[in-house]
Backbone as JSON Lines, residues from 0, in Angstrom:
{"i":0,"aa":"M","n":[62.41,-60.98,210.68],"ca":[62.14,-61.8,209.49],"c":[62.05,-60.88,208.28]}
{"i":1,"aa":"N","n":[62.79,-61.21,207.26],"ca":[62.82,-60.45,206.02],"c":[61.76,-61.01,205.07]}
{"i":2,"aa":"V","n":[60.79,-60.17,204.65],"ca":[59.73,-60.62,203.74],"c":[60.01,-60.04,202.35]}
{"i":3,"aa":"L","n":[60.08,-60.94,201.37],"ca":[60.39,-60.55,200.0],"c":[59.19,-60.85,199.11]}
{"i":4,"aa":"A","n":[58.63,-59.81,198.48],"ca":[57.51,-60.01,197.56],"c":[58.05,-60.5,196.22]}
{"i":5,"aa":"R","n":[57.43,-61.54,195.69],"ca":[57.87,-62.12,194.42],"c":[56.65,-62.46,193.56]}
{"i":6,"aa":"K","n":[56.68,-61.99,192.32],"ca":[55.6,-62.28,191.37],"c":[55.91,-63.58,190.65]}
{"i":7,"aa":"I","n":[54.94,-64.5,190.68],"ca":[55.06,-65.72,189.9],"c":[53.83,-65.84,189.0]}
{"i":8,"aa":"C","n":[54.04,-66.37,187.82],"ca":[52.95,-66.55,186.86],"c":[52.73,-68.03,186.61]}
{"i":9,"aa":"L","n":[51.47,-68.43,186.61],"ca":[51.1,-69.79,186.22],"c":[50.79,-69.79,184.75]}
{"i":10,"aa":"L","n":[51.44,-70.68,184.02],"ca":[51.22,-70.81,182.59],"c":[50.87,-72.25,182.27]}
{"i":11,"aa":"G","n":[49.97,-72.41,181.33],"ca":[49.58,-73.74,180.88],"c":[48.37,-73.64,179.98]}
{"i":12,"aa":"D","n":[48.09,-74.75,179.32],"ca":[46.95,-74.83,178.43],"c":[45.64,-74.69,179.22]}
{"i":13,"aa":"F","n":[44.53,-74.59,178.51],"ca":[43.23,-74.49,179.17],"c":[42.93,-75.81,179.89]}
{"i":14,"aa":"A","n":[42.22,-75.71,181.01],"ca":[41.71,-76.86,181.76],"c":[42.77,-77.83,182.26]}
{"i":15,"aa":"V","n":[43.98,-77.32,182.55],"ca":[45.0,-78.2,183.13],"c":[44.96,-78.17,184.66]}
{"i":16,"aa":"G","n":[44.24,-77.2,185.22],"ca":[44.1,-77.12,186.67],"c":[44.9,-76.0,187.32]}
{"i":17,"aa":"K","n":[45.24,-74.96,186.56],"ca":[45.99,-73.85,187.13],"c":[45.23,-73.2,188.28]}
{"i":18,"aa":"T","n":[43.99,-72.84,188.03],"ca":[43.18,-72.18,189.05],"c":[42.97,-73.1,190.25]}
{"i":19,"aa":"S","n":[42.78,-74.37,190.0],"ca":[42.58,-75.33,191.1],"c":[43.84,-75.49,191.94]}
{"i":20,"aa":"T","n":[45.03,-75.48,191.31],"ca":[46.25,-75.6,192.11],"c":[46.48,-74.34,192.94]}
{"i":21,"aa":"V","n":[46.12,-73.18,192.39],"ca":[46.25,-71.94,193.17],"c":[45.28,-71.97,194.35]}
{"i":22,"aa":"A","n":[44.04,-72.38,194.12],"ca":[43.06,-72.46,195.21],"c":[43.53,-73.42,196.3]}
{"i":23,"aa":"R","n":[44.11,-74.53,195.89],"ca":[44.63,-75.49,196.86],"c":[45.78,-74.88,197.65]}
{"i":24,"aa":"F","n":[46.67,-74.18,196.97],"ca":[47.83,-73.58,197.62],"c":[47.45,-72.42,198.53]}
{"i":25,"aa":"V","n":[46.59,-71.53,198.05],"ca":[46.27,-70.31,198.79],"c":[45.27,-70.56,199.92]}
{"i":26,"aa":"S","n":[44.22,-71.35,199.65],"ca":[43.16,-71.51,200.65],"c":[42.83,-72.96,201.0]}
{"i":27,"aa":"N","n":[43.63,-73.9,200.48],"ca":[43.44,-75.33,200.74],"c":[42.02,-75.78,200.39]}
{"i":28,"aa":"T","n":[41.53,-75.33,199.23],"ca":[40.2,-75.72,198.77],"c":[40.29,-76.32,197.37]}
{"i":29,"aa":"F","n":[39.22,-77.04,196.99],"ca":[39.11,-77.61,195.65],"c":[37.64,-77.64,195.27]}
{"i":30,"aa":"S","n":[37.35,-77.32,194.02],"ca":[35.99,-77.4,193.5],"c":[36.0,-78.22,192.22]}
{"i":31,"aa":"D","n":[35.02,-79.12,192.08],"ca":[34.9,-79.91,190.86],"c":[34.31,-79.09,189.71]}
{"i":32,"aa":"T","n":[33.78,-77.91,190.02],"ca":[33.17,-77.07,188.99],"c":[34.26,-76.37,188.18]}
{"i":33,"aa":"Y","n":[34.2,-76.52,186.86],"ca":[35.19,-75.88,185.99],"c":[34.74,-74.47,185.64]}
{"i":34,"aa":"L","n":[35.57,-73.51,185.96],"ca":[35.32,-72.12,185.6],"c":[36.51,-71.61,184.8]}
{"i":35,"aa":"T","n":[36.26,-71.13,183.61],"ca":[37.33,-70.6,182.77],"c":[37.84,-69.29,183.35]}
{"i":36,"aa":"T","n":[39.15,-69.16,183.44],"ca":[39.75,-67.9,183.87],"c":[39.73,-66.93,182.69]}
{"i":37,"aa":"V","n":[39.25,-65.74,182.94],"ca":[39.25,-64.69,181.91],"c":[40.34,-63.7,182.29]}
{"i":38,"aa":"G","n":[41.31,-63.53,181.42],"ca":[42.4,-62.6,181.7],"c":[43.36,-63.16,182.73]}
{"i":39,"aa":"V","n":[43.34,-62.58,183.91],"ca":[44.25,-63.01,184.97],"c":[43.57,-62.86,186.32]}
{"i":40,"aa":"K","n":[43.9,-63.74,187.25],"ca":[43.42,-63.66,188.62],"c":[44.65,-63.66,189.51]}
{"i":41,"aa":"V","n":[44.7,-62.74,190.47],"ca":[45.88,-62.59,191.32],"c":[45.53,-62.95,192.76]}
{"i":42,"aa":"D","n":[46.35,-63.82,193.36],"ca":[46.22,-64.21,194.76],"c":[47.59,-64.07,195.42]}
{"i":43,"aa":"T","n":[47.61,-64.07,196.75],"ca":[48.89,-64.0,197.46],"c":[48.91,-65.01,198.61]}
{"i":44,"aa":"R","n":[50.12,-65.44,198.9],"ca":[50.34,-66.27,200.08],"c":[51.82,-66.19,200.44]}
{"i":45,"aa":"S","n":[52.1,-66.11,201.71],"ca":[53.48,-66.07,202.18],"c":[53.93,-67.47,202.59]}
{"i":46,"aa":"V","n":[55.18,-67.78,202.25],"ca":[55.77,-69.07,202.64],"c":[57.17,-68.82,203.17]}
{"i":47,"aa":"P","n":[57.54,-69.5,204.25],"ca":[58.92,-69.36,204.74],"c":[59.89,-70.02,203.77]}
{"i":48,"aa":"V","n":[60.99,-69.34,203.51],"ca":[62.02,-69.89,202.63],"c":[63.13,-70.51,203.46]}
{"i":49,"aa":"D","n":[63.49,-69.83,204.54],"ca":[64.46,-70.34,205.5],"c":[64.19,-69.65,206.83]}
{"i":50,"aa":"D","n":[65.12,-69.77,207.77],"ca":[64.9,-69.2,209.11],"c":[64.84,-67.68,209.11]}
{"i":51,"aa":"E","n":[65.38,-67.05,208.07],"ca":[65.47,-65.6,208.06],"c":[64.58,-64.92,207.04]}
{"i":52,"aa":"R","n":[64.1,-65.68,206.05],"ca":[63.36,-65.05,204.96],"c":[62.03,-65.73,204.69]}
{"i":53,"aa":"T","n":[61.07,-64.89,204.32],"ca":[59.75,-65.35,203.89],"c":[59.49,-64.76,202.51]}
{"i":54,"aa":"A","n":[58.93,-65.58,201.64],"ca":[58.54,-65.08,200.31],"c":[57.04,-64.82,200.32]}
{"i":55,"aa":"R","n":[56.68,-63.6,199.98],"ca":[55.27,-63.27,199.79],"c":[55.0,-63.45,198.3]}
{"i":56,"aa":"L","n":[54.42,-64.6,197.96],"ca":[54.19,-64.93,196.56],"c":[52.94,-64.25,196.05]}
{"i":57,"aa":"V","n":[53.11,-63.45,195.02],"ca":[51.99,-62.81,194.33],"c":[51.76,-63.67,193.09]}
{"i":58,"aa":"V","n":[50.72,-64.49,193.15],"ca":[50.49,-65.54,192.16],"c":[49.52,-65.04,191.09]}
{"i":59,"aa":"W","n":[50.02,-64.96,189.86],"ca":[49.21,-64.54,188.71],"c":[48.75,-65.78,187.97]}
{"i":60,"aa":"D","n":[47.48,-66.07,188.06],"ca":[46.86,-67.21,187.37],"c":[46.36,-66.69,186.02]}
{"i":61,"aa":"I","n":[47.14,-66.96,184.98],"ca":[46.86,-66.41,183.65],"c":[45.98,-67.38,182.87]}
{"i":62,"aa":"A","n":[44.98,-66.84,182.18],"ca":[44.06,-67.66,181.39],"c":[44.83,-68.63,180.49]}
{"i":63,"aa":"G","n":[44.3,-69.84,180.38],"ca":[44.97,-70.91,179.63],"c":[45.13,-70.63,178.15]}
{"i":64,"aa":"S","n":[46.3,-71.01,177.66],"ca":[46.61,-70.88,176.24],"c":[47.89,-71.66,175.97]}
{"i":65,"aa":"S","n":[48.07,-72.05,174.72],"ca":[49.3,-72.75,174.35],"c":[50.33,-71.79,173.77]}
{"i":66,"aa":"M","n":[50.03,-70.49,173.81],"ca":[50.99,-69.5,173.31],"c":[50.88,-68.21,174.12]}
{"i":67,"aa":"I","n":[51.95,-67.43,174.1],"ca":[51.95,-66.15,174.78],"c":[51.69,-65.06,173.75]}
{"i":68,"aa":"D","n":[50.47,-64.52,173.79],"ca":[50.13,-63.41,172.9],"c":[50.54,-62.1,173.59]}
{"i":69,"aa":"Q","n":[50.19,-60.97,173.0],"ca":[50.61,-59.68,173.55],"c":[50.05,-59.45,174.96]}
{"i":70,"aa":"T","n":[48.8,-59.82,175.18],"ca":[48.19,-59.63,176.5],"c":[48.92,-60.45,177.54]}
{"i":71,"aa":"R","n":[49.13,-61.74,177.25],"ca":[49.83,-62.6,178.2],"c":[51.27,-62.14,178.41]}
{"i":72,"aa":"A","n":[51.89,-61.62,177.37],"ca":[53.26,-61.1,177.5],"c":[53.29,-59.96,178.52]}
{"i":73,"aa":"N","n":[52.28,-59.12,178.49],"ca":[52.2,-58.03,179.47],"c":[52.05,-58.57,180.89]}
{"i":74,"aa":"Y","n":[51.29,-59.64,181.06],"ca":[51.12,-60.25,182.38],"c":[52.43,-60.85,182.89]}
{"i":75,"aa":"V","n":[53.2,-61.45,181.99],"ca":[54.42,-62.17,182.38],"c":[55.57,-61.21,182.71]}
{"i":76,"aa":"R","n":[55.6,-60.06,182.08],"ca":[56.69,-59.11,182.34],"c":[56.77,-58.79,183.83]}
{"i":77,"aa":"G","n":[57.97,-58.78,184.33],"ca":[58.19,-58.48,185.74],"c":[58.09,-59.69,186.65]}
{"i":78,"aa":"A","n":[57.82,-60.85,186.08],"ca":[57.74,-62.07,186.9],"c":[59.12,-62.48,187.39]}
{"i":79,"aa":"H","n":[59.16,-63.0,188.59],"ca":[60.4,-63.54,189.15],"c":[60.54,-65.02,188.86]}
{"i":80,"aa":"G","n":[59.41,-65.69,188.58],"ca":[59.44,-67.12,188.31],"c":[58.15,-67.58,187.68]}
{"i":81,"aa":"L","n":[58.2,-68.8,187.16],"ca":[57.04,-69.38,186.47],"c":[56.67,-70.74,187.06]}
{"i":82,"aa":"M","n":[55.39,-70.96,187.18],"ca":[54.86,-72.27,187.52],"c":[54.19,-72.78,186.25]}
{"i":83,"aa":"L","n":[54.78,-73.78,185.64],"ca":[54.25,-74.36,184.41],"c":[53.36,-75.53,184.8]}
{"i":84,"aa":"V","n":[52.15,-75.55,184.26],"ca":[51.18,-76.58,184.65],"c":[50.74,-77.36,183.43]}
{"i":85,"aa":"A","n":[50.8,-78.69,183.54],"ca":[50.32,-79.58,182.5],"c":[49.36,-80.58,183.13]}
{"i":86,"aa":"D","n":[48.5,-81.15,182.31],"ca":[47.54,-82.17,182.73],"c":[48.11,-83.52,182.31]}
{"i":87,"aa":"G","n":[48.43,-84.37,183.27],"ca":[49.02,-85.66,182.96],"c":[48.16,-86.55,182.08]}
{"i":88,"aa":"T","n":[46.85,-86.28,182.03],"ca":[45.96,-87.1,181.2],"c":[45.87,-86.59,179.76]}
{"i":89,"aa":"R","n":[46.56,-85.47,179.47],"ca":[46.56,-84.89,178.11],"c":[47.99,-84.54,177.71]}
{"i":90,"aa":"H","n":[48.62,-85.42,176.93],"ca":[50.03,-85.26,176.55],"c":[50.29,-83.91,175.9]}
{"i":91,"aa":"S","n":[49.38,-83.42,175.1],"ca":[49.6,-82.16,174.38],"c":[49.85,-80.99,175.33]}
{"i":92,"aa":"T","n":[49.29,-81.04,176.53],"ca":[49.46,-79.94,177.48],"c":[50.87,-79.91,178.06]}
{"i":93,"aa":"F","n":[51.54,-81.05,178.05],"ca":[52.92,-81.14,178.52],"c":[53.84,-80.37,177.57]}
{"i":94,"aa":"A","n":[53.69,-80.64,176.28],"ca":[54.49,-79.93,175.28],"c":[54.17,-78.43,175.31]}
{"i":95,"aa":"S","n":[52.91,-78.08,175.5],"ca":[52.51,-76.67,175.57],"c":[53.19,-75.97,176.74]}
{"i":96,"aa":"A","n":[53.24,-76.64,177.9],"ca":[53.85,-76.03,179.09],"c":[55.32,-75.71,178.84]}
{"i":97,"aa":"L","n":[56.03,-76.64,178.22],"ca":[57.45,-76.4,177.93],"c":[57.62,-75.29,176.9]}
{"i":98,"aa":"D","n":[56.76,-75.27,175.88],"ca":[56.8,-74.19,174.89],"c":[56.51,-72.83,175.53]}
{"i":99,"aa":"L","n":[55.55,-72.79,176.45],"ca":[55.21,-71.54,177.13],"c":[56.4,-71.03,177.95]}
{"i":100,"aa":"W","n":[57.14,-71.93,178.55],"ca":[58.32,-71.53,179.31],"c":[59.32,-70.82,178.39]}
{"i":101,"aa":"L","n":[59.59,-71.42,177.24],"ca":[60.53,-70.82,176.29],"c":[60.02,-69.47,175.79]}
{"i":102,"aa":"Q","n":[58.72,-69.38,175.49],"ca":[58.14,-68.12,175.03],"c":[58.23,-67.04,176.11]}
{"i":103,"aa":"A","n":[57.97,-67.42,177.36],"ca":[58.02,-66.46,178.46],"c":[59.45,-65.96,178.66]}
{"i":104,"aa":"C","n":[60.42,-66.85,178.58],"ca":[61.82,-66.44,178.72],"c":[62.21,-65.48,177.6]}
{"i":105,"aa":"E","n":[61.74,-65.75,176.4],"ca":[62.02,-64.86,175.27],"c":[61.36,-63.5,175.49]}
{"i":106,"aa":"T","n":[60.13,-63.51,175.98],"ca":[59.4,-62.27,176.25],"c":[60.13,-61.42,177.28]}
{"i":107,"aa":"C","n":[60.66,-62.07,178.31],"ca":[61.31,-61.36,179.41],"c":[62.79,-61.08,179.15]}
{"i":108,"aa":"G","n":[63.33,-61.71,178.12],"ca":[64.72,-61.47,177.78],"c":[65.73,-62.22,178.61]}
{"i":109,"aa":"S","n":[65.27,-63.16,179.42],"ca":[66.19,-63.98,180.22],"c":[65.49,-65.27,180.62]}
{"i":110,"aa":"E","n":[66.29,-66.24,181.07],"ca":[65.7,-67.5,181.5],"c":[65.12,-67.33,182.9]}
{"i":111,"aa":"L","n":[63.82,-67.47,183.0],"ca":[63.15,-67.33,184.29],"c":[63.18,-68.66,185.04]}
{"i":112,"aa":"P","n":[63.4,-68.6,186.36],"ca":[63.29,-69.83,187.14],"c":[61.88,-70.4,186.99]}
{"i":113,"aa":"A","n":[61.8,-71.7,186.88],"ca":[60.5,-72.33,186.67],"c":[60.44,-73.69,187.35]}
{"i":114,"aa":"V","n":[59.22,-74.09,187.64],"ca":[58.91,-75.42,188.17],"c":[57.79,-75.97,187.3]}
{"i":115,"aa":"L","n":[57.87,-77.25,187.0],"ca":[56.86,-77.91,186.17],"c":[55.98,-78.78,187.06]}
{"i":116,"aa":"M","n":[54.68,-78.48,187.06],"ca":[53.7,-79.29,187.8],"c":[52.91,-80.12,186.8]}
{"i":117,"aa":"I","n":[52.93,-81.43,186.98],"ca":[52.07,-82.3,186.19],"c":[50.88,-82.6,187.09]}
{"i":118,"aa":"N","n":[49.74,-82.03,186.75],"ca":[48.55,-82.11,187.59],"c":[47.73,-83.37,187.29]}
{"i":119,"aa":"K","n":[46.83,-83.65,188.2],"ca":[45.88,-84.77,188.14],"c":[46.56,-86.1,188.45]}
{"i":120,"aa":"F","n":[47.46,-86.05,189.45],"ca":[48.13,-87.27,189.9],"c":[47.13,-88.26,190.49]}
{"i":121,"aa":"D","n":[45.98,-87.76,190.93],"ca":[44.92,-88.65,191.41],"c":[44.36,-89.51,190.29]}
{"i":122,"aa":"L","n":[44.67,-89.16,189.05],"ca":[44.25,-89.93,187.87],"c":[45.47,-90.53,187.17]}
{"i":123,"aa":"A","n":[46.5,-90.86,187.91],"ca":[47.77,-91.32,187.33],"c":[47.61,-92.54,186.44]}
{"i":124,"aa":"D","n":[46.61,-93.37,186.7],"ca":[46.39,-94.55,185.86],"c":[45.91,-94.16,184.46]}
{"i":125,"aa":"R","n":[45.52,-92.91,184.26],"ca":[45.07,-92.42,182.94],"c":[46.09,-91.49,182.28]}
{"i":126,"aa":"W","n":[47.24,-91.34,182.89],"ca":[48.24,-90.42,182.35],"c":[48.72,-90.87,180.99]}
{"i":127,"aa":"E","n":[49.0,-89.9,180.14],"ca":[49.52,-90.15,178.8],"c":[51.02,-89.83,178.71]}
{"i":128,"aa":"L","n":[51.68,-89.68,179.85],"ca":[53.1,-89.34,179.88],"c":[53.89,-90.54,180.38]}
{"i":129,"aa":"S","n":[54.9,-90.92,179.64],"ca":[55.72,-92.08,180.02],"c":[56.7,-91.68,181.12]}
{"i":130,"aa":"P","n":[57.13,-92.65,181.91],"ca":[58.15,-92.37,182.92],"c":[59.42,-91.77,182.3]}
{"i":131,"aa":"E","n":[59.77,-92.19,181.09],"ca":[60.95,-91.67,180.42],"c":[60.78,-90.18,180.08]}
{"i":132,"aa":"T","n":[59.59,-89.82,179.61],"ca":[59.3,-88.41,179.29],"c":[59.41,-87.55,180.54]}
{"i":133,"aa":"L","n":[58.85,-88.04,181.64],"ca":[58.9,-87.3,182.9],"c":[60.33,-87.18,183.41]}
{"i":134,"aa":"A","n":[61.09,-88.26,183.31],"ca":[62.48,-88.24,183.78],"c":[63.3,-87.24,182.97]}
{"i":135,"aa":"Q","n":[63.09,-87.23,181.67],"ca":[63.83,-86.29,180.81],"c":[63.48,-84.85,181.16]}
{"i":136,"aa":"A","n":[62.2,-84.56,181.34],"ca":[61.78,-83.2,181.71],"c":[62.34,-82.82,183.07]}
{"i":137,"aa":"G","n":[62.38,-83.78,183.98],"ca":[62.89,-83.53,185.33],"c":[64.37,-83.2,185.36]}
{"i":138,"aa":"R","n":[65.09,-83.53,184.3],"ca":[66.51,-83.15,184.22],"c":[66.66,-81.69,183.8]}
{"i":139,"aa":"T","n":[65.61,-81.13,183.19],"ca":[65.64,-79.74,182.74],"c":[65.05,-78.8,183.78]}
{"i":140,"aa":"L","n":[63.93,-79.2,184.37],"ca":[63.21,-78.38,185.34],"c":[62.82,-79.23,186.54]}
{"i":141,"aa":"P","n":[62.74,-78.61,187.73],"ca":[62.16,-79.35,188.85],"c":[60.73,-79.75,188.48]}
{"i":142,"aa":"L","n":[60.4,-81.02,188.65],"ca":[59.11,-81.55,188.23],"c":[58.38,-82.13,189.43]}
{"i":143,"aa":"F","n":[57.11,-81.78,189.55],"ca":[56.28,-82.28,190.64],"c":[55.02,-82.9,190.07]}
{"i":144,"aa":"K","n":[54.73,-84.11,190.51],"ca":[53.47,-84.78,190.17],"c":[52.48,-84.37,191.25]}
{"i":145,"aa":"V","n":[51.5,-83.56,190.87],"ca":[50.6,-82.96,191.86],"c":[49.15,-83.34,191.59]}
{"i":146,"aa":"S","n":[48.34,-83.13,192.61],"ca":[46.9,-83.25,192.46],"c":[46.25,-82.09,193.18]}
{"i":147,"aa":"A","n":[45.64,-81.19,192.42],"ca":[44.89,-80.09,193.04],"c":[43.72,-80.66,193.83]}
{"i":148,"aa":"K","n":[43.19,-81.78,193.38],"ca":[42.03,-82.39,194.04],"c":[42.38,-82.89,195.44]}
{"i":149,"aa":"T","n":[43.48,-83.63,195.56],"ca":[43.85,-84.19,196.87],"c":[44.84,-83.31,197.62]}
{"i":150,"aa":"G","n":[45.49,-82.4,196.9],"ca":[46.51,-81.55,197.49],"c":[47.91,-82.12,197.4]}
{"i":151,"aa":"A","n":[48.06,-83.32,196.85],"ca":[49.36,-83.99,196.8],"c":[50.4,-83.12,196.1]}
{"i":152,"aa":"S","n":[51.47,-82.82,196.81],"ca":[52.67,-82.13,196.31],"c":[52.46,-80.7,195.81]}
{"i":153,"aa":"V","n":[51.27,-80.14,195.96],"ca":[51.04,-78.75,195.51],"c":[51.88,-77.79,196.34]}
{"i":154,"aa":"E","n":[51.81,-77.93,197.65],"ca":[52.58,-77.07,198.56],"c":[54.08,-77.17,198.25]}
{"i":155,"aa":"E","n":[54.55,-78.38,198.07],"ca":[55.98,-78.6,197.81],"c":[56.43,-77.91,196.52]}
{"i":156,"aa":"A","n":[55.59,-77.95,195.49],"ca":[55.95,-77.33,194.21],"c":[56.08,-75.81,194.37]}
{"i":157,"aa":"F","n":[55.12,-75.19,195.03],"ca":[55.18,-73.74,195.22],"c":[56.37,-73.35,196.1]}
{"i":158,"aa":"K","n":[56.63,-74.13,197.14],"ca":[57.77,-73.83,198.01],"c":[59.09,-73.99,197.27]}
{"i":159,"aa":"A","n":[59.16,-74.97,196.36],"ca":[60.38,-75.15,195.57],"c":[60.63,-73.93,194.69]}
{"i":160,"aa":"L","n":[59.57,-73.42,194.07],"ca":[59.73,-72.22,193.24],"c":[60.11,-71.02,194.11]}
{"i":161,"aa":"A","n":[59.49,-70.89,195.27],"ca":[59.83,-69.79,196.18],"c":[61.32,-69.83,196.52]}
{"i":162,"aa":"G","n":[61.82,-71.02,196.8],"ca":[63.24,-71.16,197.12],"c":[64.14,-70.75,195.96]}
{"i":163,"aa":"K","n":[63.72,-71.07,194.74],"ca":[64.52,-70.73,193.55],"c":[64.55,-69.22,193.31]}
{"i":164,"aa":"I","n":[63.45,-68.54,193.56],"ca":[63.39,-67.11,193.21],"c":[63.85,-66.18,194.32]}
{"i":165,"aa":"V","n":[64.06,-66.72,195.51],"ca":[64.54,-65.9,196.61],"c":[66.04,-66.04,196.78]}
{"i":166,"aa":"S","n":[66.6,-67.16,196.38],"ca":[68.04,-67.4,196.59],"c":[68.91,-66.56,195.67]}
């Protein structure tokens, strides 16, 4: 089995659930307690990509912001892919996630593979995103409606990104 280490960065506004989605993916846990990420937190988990390859994902959970400053630019450099996270109950975080993708690509000098996670699917009745908005975004990037709280589609989103960055 061929194991390939790949750095991925989570980008998104504050309080969209980046840390919670990583906790769900890495250790299958969830906490209702909100803790602000300071700087960056790094976790790892291996996922099979196909019968012959496994991706060892080195997941960089970068503190929330709607822009990439110099510090965040340093964190993003060397990334193989991006996990963009938005909160479905806050429309502004959706636009921020897409802007962060463009900023990260500019920082790295190329278009990085990315997946868009719209978090808090367990609160879908409170979402501020229209089906049309989601459909349009889904034509640009693979889009997953996830819930860090219930675990819905979190695994699938990370595996989709792993497949994109290993192929």
